N, C-alpha and C positions, 0 to 999 in steps of 0.2 A: 650928629657927633660934635660939630662945633658947639652946641648949645651944652651937651654932656660936659665937653671939656673945660668951659667956663665955670659950669656949676661944681664939678667934682673936685674936691680937695687932692692937693698933691700927695702921693703916696711917698712914705719913707722908703728909700732904696734899702732892699735886702741884699745879701751875698747872692751872686750869681751862681755858687757852686752849690748844686743839689746833691751832689754825690753823699751817700751816708744819712741823709735827713730822714727823720721817721714819716715817711710819706705813704699812707695807705689808701687814699681815694684821690683818683687822678682823673681830669677832664682835658681832654684833647679837642682842639677846635680847628677846622679847615672849613670855612664857609665859602667854597667855591662851587659852582654847579657844572662844571664840565668834567668829562670822564678823565682826561689826563690828570688834571689836578686833583682829582680824588685818588687816584691810583698812586700819585706822589706821596700821600700821607701814610701809605702802606708800610714803609720802613719805620715811620715815627711810632707806630704802635707796638712794633717788634722791639723797638728801640727801648721805649719806656717800660714793656715787660720784662725786658733783659735787665734792665738798670734797678728795677723795683719789683723782684719776682712775686713778692707777698702782696702786692698793691691789686685794686680793682680798677679798670679803665673804662670810662665812658668817652663818648665821641659825639661832638656836634658836627653835622655836615649836610650833605644834599641828599635828596632822594636816590641819586645815582650811587653815591657811597653807600647808603643804606642797602642797596641790592649787592653791590661788589663785597661788601665787608661782612657777609653771612660768615659764619664759620671762624671769624678771627676772635682773639682773646678779648672781646668787648662784653662788658655787662650789659651795656645800653647805648643804643644809637638814637640820637635826638636829630630832628629835621629843622635846619635853620629856615625860617619863614622867609618867602622871597615875593609873593604877589601882594599888590596893593588892591584895595585897602585892608584886607584881612591881615597884613603882615602886623599892624598895629596891636591887635589883642592878642594874636599868637606869639608875638615877642613877650607881652606881658605873662602869658601861661608858661612859656618856655623858661622866663627868668625865676618865677615861682618854684618850677621844677628843681632848677638848677640849685638855687638857693637853699633849698630843703635838704640837698644831699650833704652839705658842709665838706666841700672839697678841700683836701689838703693842698692841692696843687692843680692850676688850670694853665693851660699853654696854648697859645696861637701857634701852631705848627706850620703855618703856610710860608713861613720864612720871607715873609714880605710885609709891608706895611699896610695890613689890611684894616678898613674902618670896621666892618662888621665882625671880623675875628677879635680886634680889640675891645669892642663893645662887649660881645658875649663873654669873653674873659674877664674884663673889668667888672661886669655886673653879676658874675657867677656867685659871688660870695666866698670864693676861695681864699684860703689864708696866703697862698703864694700865688701870685698872678704873673705870669712870664710872657714875653714875646720880643720882638724885635724893636730895638730904639728907633725912633723917628717921630713923623707926624701924630699918630695915634697913641702914643705909649703913656699917657697921662695916666692911664687907669692900671697900668703895670707897676708892680713893686720889685720886679726883677726884670731887667732891660739887658738884653743881648745887643753889643755893639754892632754897627753896620758891617755886614758881611763883605768879604773881599771876593769870595768865589762867585762866578756869573752863572754857571751851570746849574740848573734846578735840582738836580740829583746830588752834586756836590755841596751845595748850599746846606742841606740838613745835616750833614756832617760836621760842617763848620758851626752851624746852630748849636747842635748837641755839645760840641766842645765848649762853647761859650756858657753852657749850663753846667759845666764840670761833669759832662756825661760822655760815654762811649756809645756810639750809633751801631757799629757792625756793618752790615750790608746796606748799600745806600738805595736797593731796589727791594720792593716787597714781594710777597708770594700770594696770590689768590689760592683760595681752598675750595675745593668742591666735594660735594656727598659722593657716595659710591654709586647712587642711582644718576646724579648728573654725568659723572664719568662713564658709565655704562651705555647711557643714552647717547652722549656724543660720539663715542666709539661705534656704536652700531648704525648711527645717521651716516657717518663719513664712508663706512664699508658700504652702505647702499649708493651713496652719491658716486663714489669711485668704482662701484660694481666688483671689487675685489678687496681682500683683506692684506694681500701682501705688498701691494704698490705703496711707493713712497708718495707722500701727499704734500703738496705745495698749495698755499694759500696767498692769494693776491688780494689786497683790499684797495679797490679804486675808490679813492675818496681822499677827503682833506678839507680844511677850512678855505674855501674858495674865496672869501672877503679878504682873508689874510695872505693870499697868494701862495698858499701851501699846497694846493692841488697840482699834482702832475698832469701833463696833458693827456687825455684818454687815449689818443693815438699812441703815445708812448707805452702806455700799459697793453694795449692790443698787440704792439709789436713784440713786446716781451712775452706775453702769453703765447702767441704763436711761435715765437723762437723756442719756448719750453716744449711746446707740442712736437715740434720738429726734432727735439732732442729726446723724444720719448719719455718726456717728464710729465706726470699727470698733475693738473691744476683744477683748484676750484676758485670760483670768483666771489668775492664778499662786497656787496653794496649797503651803505649806510642808509638811514632814512632820508638823507639829503641827495642821494645818488640813485635812487630807483628809477629816474627818468632815463638812466643810462643803459638800463638792462637790454632794450630792443636793439639800440646802435651796437652793443657789444655782441650780440647773436648774430647780427648781420655780419661783422666783421671777422670774427673768430674762424680760424679754418677748421676747426673740428667741434664736436658736440661738448662744450665745457660746461659744468654745473654752475650755475649763477644763483645765489641766494641772497636774500635779505632776511637776516634773522633780527626780529624785533626785541626779542629778549636778550639782555646785556649778558646774562649769566649763561644762557645757551651758546650765545655767540662765543663767550669765553672759553667755555668747555670745548667747544669743537676747534678752535685753533690751538687749544693745549695738546691736541693729538696730531698736529701737523709736524712735517720735518723741516720746514722753512716757511717764513711769513714775510712777504714783501708788501710794502706799504710806503706812504709819505708820512711825513711829520703830523702825527695825528693822535687821537685819544685811543684807537686801537692799536698805535705802535706802542704805547706805554702798557696797554692791557697785554699786548704779546709777551712784552718783556717780563710782566708779572705772573704770567703762566708758565714761563721757562721754555718756551719755544724759540729756536734761533730766528733771529730778525734781521732783514735786510731793509734797512730805512733810507729812504731818499729824501734829502734835505735842500732847502734853500741855503745859500752860504750865509746869509745874515742870521738865520735862525740856529745854526748848528752848534755852536758854543753855548747857547743859552738852553736848548731843549734835548741835545742828543743823549741819549742814554749811555750808561758805562759801555766800554769795549767788550765786557765780558758777557753782557746781554744783547748787545746788537752791533751789526757792521753798518756803518753810516757812510753814504755816498753824497757827495756835495762838490761844487767846482764854482769858479767865478762866472762860468759861461754855462750853468746848469749842469744837469746830467742826463745822458744820451740813453735811449733804449738798449743799444748795443753795450753799454758800461754796465747796466743793471742785469742784462742776460750773462754777461761774462762772470759777473760777481756772483750772481745765483748758482751758477754751474759750479764755480770755486767752491762755494759754501757746501753744496750737496757733496762734491768729492771729498772736502776736508773732512765731512762727518760721516764718510763711508755709505753715503746714501746712493751712490752710484759705483760701480765697480772700477770706472775709469773716469776720469773728466772728459765728458764729451766734447768734440770740436764744435764751438759756437756756430751755429748756421749764420748765413748772411742776413743781416736785417733789411727788409723791404718796408721802409717807413709807410704807414698807412696814410698820413697826410704831411708828409714833410717835415715832421718835428725830429728834432736832433736831441 
């Protein structure tokens, strides 16, 4: 990127107001490979479709977004290369494909100073190339000034406003085929052995290296507490948490379904049919918000301002001293009572901590 910056001529700055321009071909770029970041691009797709209803929209993203964005209003999804050394010739092929489309507008929708996003937008050959002003903006000819918002969801609204556009909702909506919906409903009925019971999902996971994973003992306390309140629970594990399955089975007071679904779309379809989803700050948290299930999200205080979903999609719990199992259990029962999932709010059972965690 430094070499490209030295060699590339500076672009003449165009007006940042894209409203009412004759734009028919749009390329959106979010070259991040984690689930949560892919989900955060969903409202951008809906926003550009709303502002330019007659335009076709293509997307450059990750293999994850390629899976998640099925049934979105995209004409084509390109995969941003990642692995060396193949990345060198794969990018040459991608650049040829993009330049052949003669886009009217290419936008880095990451709302950050992304080197890869700036590169793809810059070499796309689009007439208008937009992104956030900063370190890698030399290849843009429409530059949005530094954003004031810290929250990742709110940033996109401010970014759209900087382009003279209205975003609408700050969260996206995943879409499923009828077959995916039916398969998820049938599978949950089998796992819960009933069609009538209210279904609560608990995702035991989070990025351990970033300190986002809540203690497993706290999850155990919450699940056992829900069980004592006659609330049915299903436990989800991610590929990084499969080693927790046996310790969970030994510590839970009842036979609770524990599954690790490798297909991200099947996982999303399953949680879309739940009455409540309890999780840490994680990719599945953003995924649950995008499928419309009520979310109870457990945050570290340092991360909540940056990553918390809008209050309309999730209830966040955080504190300077962390979040206790009792707090999460009480909040879960309150959410169930508020949504009519229980006839009356059950009295929270006493928490007997599994390993002394608060």
